[in-house]
TITIVO-893692 format. One record per residue (C-alpha): residue in three letters; z, x, y. Coordinates in Angstrom, 1 decimal. Example, Ala and Ser with C-alpha at 12.3 -4.5 7.8 and 13.67 -1.06 7.14 Angstrom:
REM TITIVO-893692
type->ALA z->7.8 x->12.3 y->-4.5 .
type->SER z->7.1 x->13.7 y->-1.1 .
END
This chain:
REM TITIVO-893692
type->MET z->4.4 x->0.1 y->5.0 .
type->ILE z->2.5 x->1.1 y->1.9 .
type->MET z->0.9 x->-1.3 y->-0.6 .
type->LYS z->-0.4 x->-0.5 y->-4.1 .
type->LEU z->-3.8 x->-1.8 y->-5.3 .
type->ARG z->-4.8 x->-1.5 y->-9.0 .
type->PHE z->-8.4 x->-1.9 y->-10.1 .
type->LYS z->-10.8 x->-0.7 y->-12.9 .
type->LEU z->-12.9 x->2.4 y->-12.6 .
type->ASP z->-16.3 x->2.7 y->-14.2 .
type->GLN z->-15.7 x->6.0 y->-16.0 .
type->GLY z->-19.4 x->6.4 y->-16.9 .
type->ASP z->-20.5 x->6.1 y->-13.3 .
type->ALA z->-17.8 x->8.5 y->-12.2 .
type->LEU z->-19.0 x->11.0 y->-14.8 .
type->ARG z->-22.6 x->10.6 y->-13.6 .
type->GLN z->-21.3 x->11.6 y->-10.1 .
type->GLY z->-19.4 x->14.6 y->-11.4 .
type->VAL z->-16.0 x->13.1 y->-10.7 .
type->ASP z->-13.0 x->13.5 y->-13.0 .
type->ALA z->-11.8 x->10.1 y->-14.1 .
type->PRO z->-9.1 x->10.5 y->-16.8 .
type->THR z->-8.2 x->6.8 y->-16.9 .
type->SER z->-10.1 x->3.5 y->-16.5 .
type->VAL z->-7.4 x->1.9 y->-14.4 .
type->VAL z->-6.7 x->3.3 y->-11.0 .
type->THR z->-3.8 x->2.6 y->-8.5 .
type->ILE z->-4.2 x->3.6 y->-4.9 .
type->GLU z->-1.9 x->3.2 y->-2.0 .
type->VAL z->-3.0 x->1.7 y->1.4 .
type->ASN z->-1.4 x->0.9 y->4.6 .
type->PRO z->-2.4 x->-2.8 y->5.3 .
type->THR z->-1.8 x->-2.3 y->9.1 .
type->GLN z->-4.6 x->0.3 y->9.1 .
type->LEU z->-7.1 x->-2.1 y->7.5 .
type->MET z->-9.5 x->-4.4 y->9.4 .
type->GLN z->-8.7 x->-8.1 y->9.1 .
type->GLU z->-11.9 x->-8.8 y->7.1 .
type->GLU z->-10.9 x->-6.2 y->4.5 .
type->ARG z->-7.3 x->-7.6 y->4.3 .
type->ASN z->-8.8 x->-11.1 y->3.8 .
type->LEU z->-11.2 x->-10.0 y->1.1 .
type->LEU z->-8.5 x->-8.2 y->-0.8 .
type->ALA z->-5.9 x->-11.0 y->-0.4 .
type->ASP z->-8.3 x->-13.5 y->-1.9 .
type->ARG z->-8.5 x->-11.4 y->-5.1 .
type->MET z->-4.9 x->-10.2 y->-5.4 .
type->ASP z->-2.7 x->-11.0 y->-8.4 .
type->GLY z->0.4 x->-8.9 y->-7.8 .
type->ILE z->-0.9 x->-5.4 y->-7.2 .
type->ASP z->-4.1 x->-6.1 y->-9.3 .
type->VAL z->-7.4 x->-6.7 y->-7.5 .
type->ARG z->-9.2 x->-9.3 y->-9.6 .
type->GLN z->-12.8 x->-10.6 y->-9.5 .
type->LEU z->-13.7 x->-13.9 y->-8.0 .
type->ARG z->-16.1 x->-16.0 y->-9.9 .
type->TYR z->-18.2 x->-19.0 y->-9.0 .
type->SER z->-18.9 x->-21.8 y->-11.5 .
type->ALA z->-21.6 x->-24.4 y->-10.9 .
type->GLY z->-19.9 x->-27.6 y->-9.8 .
type->GLU z->-16.9 x->-25.9 y->-8.3 .
type->LYS z->-16.4 x->-26.2 y->-4.5 .
type->LYS z->-15.0 x->-22.6 y->-4.2 .
type->PRO z->-14.8 x->-19.4 y->-6.2 .
type->TYR z->-11.7 x->-18.8 y->-8.4 .
type->VAL z->-9.7 x->-15.7 y->-9.4 .
type->THR z->-10.3 x->-14.4 y->-12.9 .
type->THR z->-8.2 x->-12.2 y->-15.1 .
type->ASP z->-10.9 x->-9.4 y->-14.8 .
type->HIS z->-10.2 x->-6.5 y->-12.5 .
type->ILE z->-12.7 x->-5.5 y->-9.9 .
type->THR z->-14.6 x->-2.5 y->-11.2 .
type->ALA z->-15.4 x->0.3 y->-8.7 .
type->ASN z->-17.6 x->3.4 y->-9.3 .
type->LEU z->-14.9 x->5.8 y->-7.9 .
type->GLY z->-11.2 x->5.7 y->-7.6 .
type->ASN z->-10.9 x->5.5 y->-3.8 .
type->TYR z->-10.5 x->2.8 y->-1.2 .
type->GLU z->-14.1 x->2.9 y->0.0 .
type->ALA z->-15.5 x->2.4 y->-3.6 .
type->LEU z->-13.0 x->-0.4 y->-4.1 .
type->MET z->-14.2 x->-2.2 y->-0.9 .
type->ALA z->-17.8 x->-1.7 y->-1.9 .
type->ALA z->-17.0 x->-3.4 y->-5.3 .
type->VAL z->-15.1 x->-6.2 y->-3.5 .
type->ARG z->-18.0 x->-6.8 y->-1.1 .
type->ALA z->-20.5 x->-6.9 y->-3.9 .
type->ASN z->-18.3 x->-9.5 y->-5.7 .
type->ASP z->-18.0 x->-11.5 y->-2.5 .
type->ALA z->-21.8 x->-11.5 y->-2.1 .
type->GLN z->-22.2 x->-12.8 y->-5.7 .
type->CYS z->-19.8 x->-15.7 y->-4.9 .
type->GLN z->-21.6 x->-16.5 y->-1.6 .
type->SER z->-24.9 x->-16.5 y->-3.4 .
type->GLY z->-23.6 x->-19.0 y->-6.0 .
type->LEU z->-22.2 x->-21.3 y->-3.3 .
type->LYS z->-25.6 x->-21.2 y->-1.4 .
type->GLU z->-27.5 x->-21.9 y->-4.6 .
type->GLN z->-25.3 x->-24.9 y->-5.3 .
type->ALA z->-25.8 x->-26.2 y->-1.7 .
type->ARG z->-29.6 x->-25.8 y->-2.2 .
type->ALA z->-29.5 x->-27.6 y->-5.5 .
type->THR z->-27.6 x->-30.6 y->-4.1 .
type->THR z->-29.5 x->-30.9 y->-0.8 .
type->PRO z->-32.7 x->-33.0 y->-1.2 .
type->ASP z->-35.9 x->-31.3 y->0.0 .
type->ARG z->-37.2 x->-33.5 y->2.8 .
type->SER z->-40.5 x->-31.6 y->2.9 .
type->LYS z->-41.5 x->-32.9 y->-0.5 .
type->PRO z->-41.1 x->-36.7 y->-0.6 .
type->TRP z->-42.5 x->-36.9 y->-4.1 .
type->LEU z->-39.4 x->-35.1 y->-5.3 .
type->ARG z->-37.0 x->-37.8 y->-3.8 .
type->SER z->-37.4 x->-40.1 y->-6.8 .
type->THR z->-37.6 x->-39.0 y->-10.3 .
type->ALA z->-37.6 x->-42.5 y->-11.8 .
type->TRP z->-41.1 x->-42.1 y->-13.3 .
type->PHE z->-39.8 x->-39.0 y->-15.2 .
type->THR z->-37.1 x->-41.0 y->-16.9 .
type->LYS z->-39.2 x->-43.8 y->-18.3 .
type->PRO z->-40.0 x->-43.1 y->-21.9 .
type->CYS z->-43.6 x->-43.5 y->-23.0 .
type->ALA z->-44.2 x->-46.0 y->-25.7 .
type->PRO z->-45.9 x->-44.3 y->-28.7 .
type->SER z->-48.2 x->-47.2 y->-29.3 .
type->ALA z->-49.5 x->-47.1 y->-25.7 .
type->VAL z->-50.3 x->-43.5 y->-26.1 .
type->LEU z->-52.3 x->-43.9 y->-29.3 .
type->ARG z->-54.5 x->-46.7 y->-28.1 .
END
């Protein structure tokens, strides 16, 4: 069983490495039965037909969403594709952790629990006296 995966290739990066990259979109074939489960899951989360898309995270969202942008790898092989997918996954996980930190109150700083005194406008006449 062979499966095709299509993704973008950073031609500039390939050139820096001395690798011929005649096109910016690459299609490779893999045997899914030969892949580890973690790799299959990471790829499946980003699949749109044979296209491997980026996941993005937006503030306020509960989970990342698939974009129309292809994953961009620095070479046209499976190892480079998985490196790009893992980097994209790390970005999404970082966004989710950042939101969790932002929505969890910091119990070590009780003065940050209430911001009511920030929201009271100061009367101009009281400042001038």
